[in-house]
SEKE-728746 format. One line per 8 residues: number of its first residue (from 1); their letters; for each residue z negated, y, x negated of N, C-alpha, C. Coordinates in steps of 0.2 Angstrom, whole numbers. Example, Ala and Ser with C-alpha at 12.3 -4.5 7.8 and 13.67 -1.06 7.14 Angstrom:
2
1) as) -39:-28:-66:-39:-22:-62:-39:-16:-66; -35:-11:-64:-36:-5:-68:-39:0:-64
# end
This chain:
148
1) mttrnaar) 90:-13:-86:84:-9:-83:78:-14:-85; 75:-14:-89:69:-21:-90:65:-19:-80; 61:-26:-80:56:-28:-76:51:-22:-74; 50:-21:-80:44:-15:-81:46:-6:-78; 49:-7:-82:54:1:-79:54:2:-72; 56:-5:-72:61:-5:-63:54:-4:-56; 48:-7:-57:42:-6:-58:38:2:-55; 41:3:-63:37:11:-62:43:15:-62
9) valaayve) 47:13:-61:52:18:-54:53:16:-47; 49:11:-45:46:12:-37:44:12:-38; 37:12:-44:31:16:-39:29:22:-41; 33:24:-45:34:34:-44:36:36:-39; 40:33:-36:43:35:-31:39:32:-23; 36:28:-24:32:25:-18:27:31:-17; 23:32:-23:18:37:-21:20:46:-19; 23:44:-24:26:53:-22:30:52:-14
17) vllflllq) 35:49:-10:35:46:-3:29:47:0; 22:43:-3:16:42:0:12:49:1; 11:53:-5:9:58:-4:8:63:0; 18:64:-1:21:69:2:18:67:11; 16:63:13:17:59:20:8:64:20; 5:59:16:-3:58:19:-5:68:14; -1:72:11:-1:78:10:1:83:16; 2:81:21:6:88:26:1:90:27
25) prpevavg) 3:96:30:-4:101:30:-3:102:38; -1:99:42:0:96:51:0:87:49; -2:86:55:-3:78:57:2:75:62; 6:79:61:12:78:69:18:71:64; 18:69:58:22:64:57:18:59:57; 11:59:54:5:53:51:5:52:61; 3:55:63:3:55:74:10:49:75; 13:55:75:18:52:78:21:46:75
33) svvrvael) 20:42:69:20:38:67:15:30:68; 10:34:72:7:28:77:6:28:83; 10:33:86:14:33:94:19:31:94; 22:29:88:29:23:88:27:17:91; 22:17:83:22:9:82:19:6:87; 12:10:88:7:9:97:14:6:101; 17:9:102:21:9:108:25:4:107; 27:1:100:31:-4:100:27:-14:100
41) laqlpvvg) 20:-12:100:15:-14:99:15:-17:105; 13:-11:111:13:-12:117:16:-14:121; 21:-18:119:28:-20:125:24:-28:121; 22:-27:117:20:-37:114:16:-40:120; 16:-46:121:13:-51:128:5:-50:125; 8:-54:117:-3:-57:118:-5:-50:112; -2:-46:108:-6:-42:105:-6:-33:109; -3:-32:116:-1:-26:119:-9:-24:120
49) prvtggrv) -11:-29:125:-17:-25:129:-21:-23:123; -24:-26:117:-28:-26:111:-23:-20:106; -21:-16:108:-15:-8:104:-21:-3:106; -21:0:99:-26:9:102:-24:10:96; -26:19:98:-22:21:91:-27:20:85; -31:17:87:-35:17:82:-35:11:77; -34:8:81:-31:1:76:-26:2:73; -22:3:80:-13:6:75:-15:10:66
57) efllniaa) -17:15:67:-20:20:62:-22:18:57; -27:13:58:-31:10:53:-26:2:50; -21:-2:53:-17:-5:50:-13:-2:46; -8:5:48:-5:8:46:-5:11:38; -11:13:37:-17:12:32:-15:9:28; -19:1:28:-18:-4:24:-13:-3:22; -8:-4:25:1:-6:27:2:-2:20; 3:5:21:3:9:17:0:9:9
65) fapipflg) -5:9:8:-10:6:0:-9:0:-1; -5:-4:1:-3:-12:-3:1:-10:-8; 5:-8:-6:14:-8:-10:11:-7:-18; 5:-1:-18:6:1:-22:1:-3:-28; -5:-7:-28:-6:-10:-35:1:-16:-35; 4:-19:-30:7:-22:-30:14:-20:-35; 14:-15:-33:21:-14:-41:15:-11:-46; 11:-10:-43:8:-9:-53:5:-15:-53
73) rwafsrvt) 6:-20:-51:3:-27:-55:9:-28:-61; 16:-27:-58:21:-27:-62:24:-20:-68; 20:-16:-67:22:-10:-68:20:-8:-77; 10:-10:-75:5:-7:-78:2:-15:-79; 5:-20:-80:2:-26:-83:-3:-27:-85; -5:-23:-88:-11:-21:-92:-18:-22:-88; -17:-16:-83:-22:-15:-76:-26:-23:-75; -31:-25:-69:-32:-31:-69:-33:-28:-61
81) wsewvawg) -33:-33:-59:-31:-32:-49:-35:-27:-46; -42:-30:-50:-49:-24:-50:-48:-18:-49; -48:-18:-56:-46:-11:-58:-39:-7:-55; -35:-11:-53:-32:-6:-45:-34:-5:-37; -40:-10:-37:-42:-8:-28:-46:-2:-31; -51:-3:-37:-54:4:-40:-50:8:-40; -44:11:-43:-41:16:-42:-36:19:-34; -38:10:-30:-34:16:-24:-39:19:-22
89) figsvave) -47:16:-20:-53:20:-16:-54:24:-19; -54:28:-27:-55:33:-29:-48:37:-25; -40:38:-25:-36:37:-24:-36:42:-16; -40:37:-13:-41:35:-2:-47:44:-5; -51:44:-7:-57:45:-8:-53:54:-9; -48:56:-14:-45:60:-14:-43:65:-12; -36:60:-8:-31:62:-2:-37:65:4; -41:60:6:-47:65:10:-51:67:10
97) liqgifld) -54:71:2:-56:75:1:-48:84:2; -46:80:2:-40:86:1:-41:88:6; -37:83:11:-36:85:19:-41:88:21; -48:86:19:-54:89:25:-55:95:21; -54:95:14:-55:105:10:-50:109:12; -44:106:11:-37:113:8:-32:112:15; -35:106:18:-28:107:28:-30:108:31; -29:112:35:-33:114:40:-32:114:46
105) grsaqfad) -26:111:47:-23:103:53:-23:98:52; -27:94:45:-28:89:47:-38:87:44; -39:81:44:-47:81:45:-49:72:41; -54:71:38:-56:68:31:-59:65:36; -57:56:36:-60:51:42:-63:45:33; -68:43:35:-71:39:31:-68:31:34; -65:30:39:-62:23:40:-56:25:37; -50:31:34:-46:31:30:-46:28:25
113) ivantags) -52:31:23:-55:25:17:-54:20:16; -60:16:21:-60:11:21:-52:5:21; -48:8:24:-41:6:26:-38:8:19; -36:8:16:-34:12:10:-35:10:6; -41:9:5:-45:2:0:-43:-5:1; -46:-8:7:-44:-14:10:-35:-16:9; -30:-8:9:-24:-10:6:-27:-10:-3; -27:-7:-3:-26:-8:-11:-27:-17:-14
121) fagavaav) -33:-17:-11:-37:-25:-11:-31:-29:-8; -29:-29:-3:-21:-35:-1:-17:-33:-5; -14:-26:-8:-8:-26:-11:-12:-29:-18; -15:-28:-21:-15:-34:-26:-21:-42:-28; -22:-44:-21:-22:-51:-20:-16:-52:-21; -9:-49:-15:-3:-53:-16:1:-52:-23; 0:-48:-26:4:-47:-35:0:-51:-38; -6:-54:-35:-9:-58:-42:-8:-66:-38
129) cvashvak) -5:-69:-31:-2:-72:-28:5:-73:-32; 7:-69:-31:13:-70:-35:17:-69:-40; 12:-67:-44:11:-67:-50:13:-76:-53; 7:-79:-52:5:-85:-51:9:-90:-50; 14:-88:-42:19:-89:-41:24:-92:-46; 26:-88:-49:31:-88:-52:29:-88:-60; 24:-85:-62:22:-90:-67:21:-98:-68; 21:-102:-62:22:-110:-63:27:-112:-61
137) isasapsa) 32:-106:-59:41:-108:-57:44:-108:-65; 42:-101:-68:46:-103:-77:39:-108:-81; 36:-110:-76:33:-116:-81:36:-123:-81; 36:-121:-74:41:-129:-72:52:-128:-76; 51:-125:-74:57:-125:-76:61:-129:-81; 66:-131:-80:69:-135:-88:70:-130:-94; 70:-130:-98:74:-123:-102:81:-122:-104; 80:-121:-109:90:-119:-105:92:-121:-113
145) vndt) 88:-126:-115:91:-128:-123:98:-132:-121; 101:-129:-128:112:-133:-127:112:-138:-132; 112:-143:-131:111:-153:-131:118:-155:-135; 118:-148:-139:129:-150:-142:128:-155:-150
# end
């Protein structure tokens, strides 16, 4: 399997799991995740006093969307980093609209759109940095020419 195909499979699987979690009709899974992470972070001496559910939810939303453009960089190399950020924004708006209109137990939050878009940006920037680093390593590696 090529790197591109592996990235496409990983991206499809990740998006499928993420949509499953985001489009749950009831918020228990999302709320439970926020509560568990907040409890863990609250035990840290430096971070603990600053931990709130809202902050944890914001950071988890960033973390949830970052892998999409990161994997997408290798799955669809012609799509630019800025296009991945735009698609992250569009996808986030779509999820929030579905949550707000069709899922009675959920609510649409503007802060989620901001966090998800920030996650898309972070993932896109990370992908560009890793790709640049890999390109530098590849360019500086000695060629595998057989001197016989």
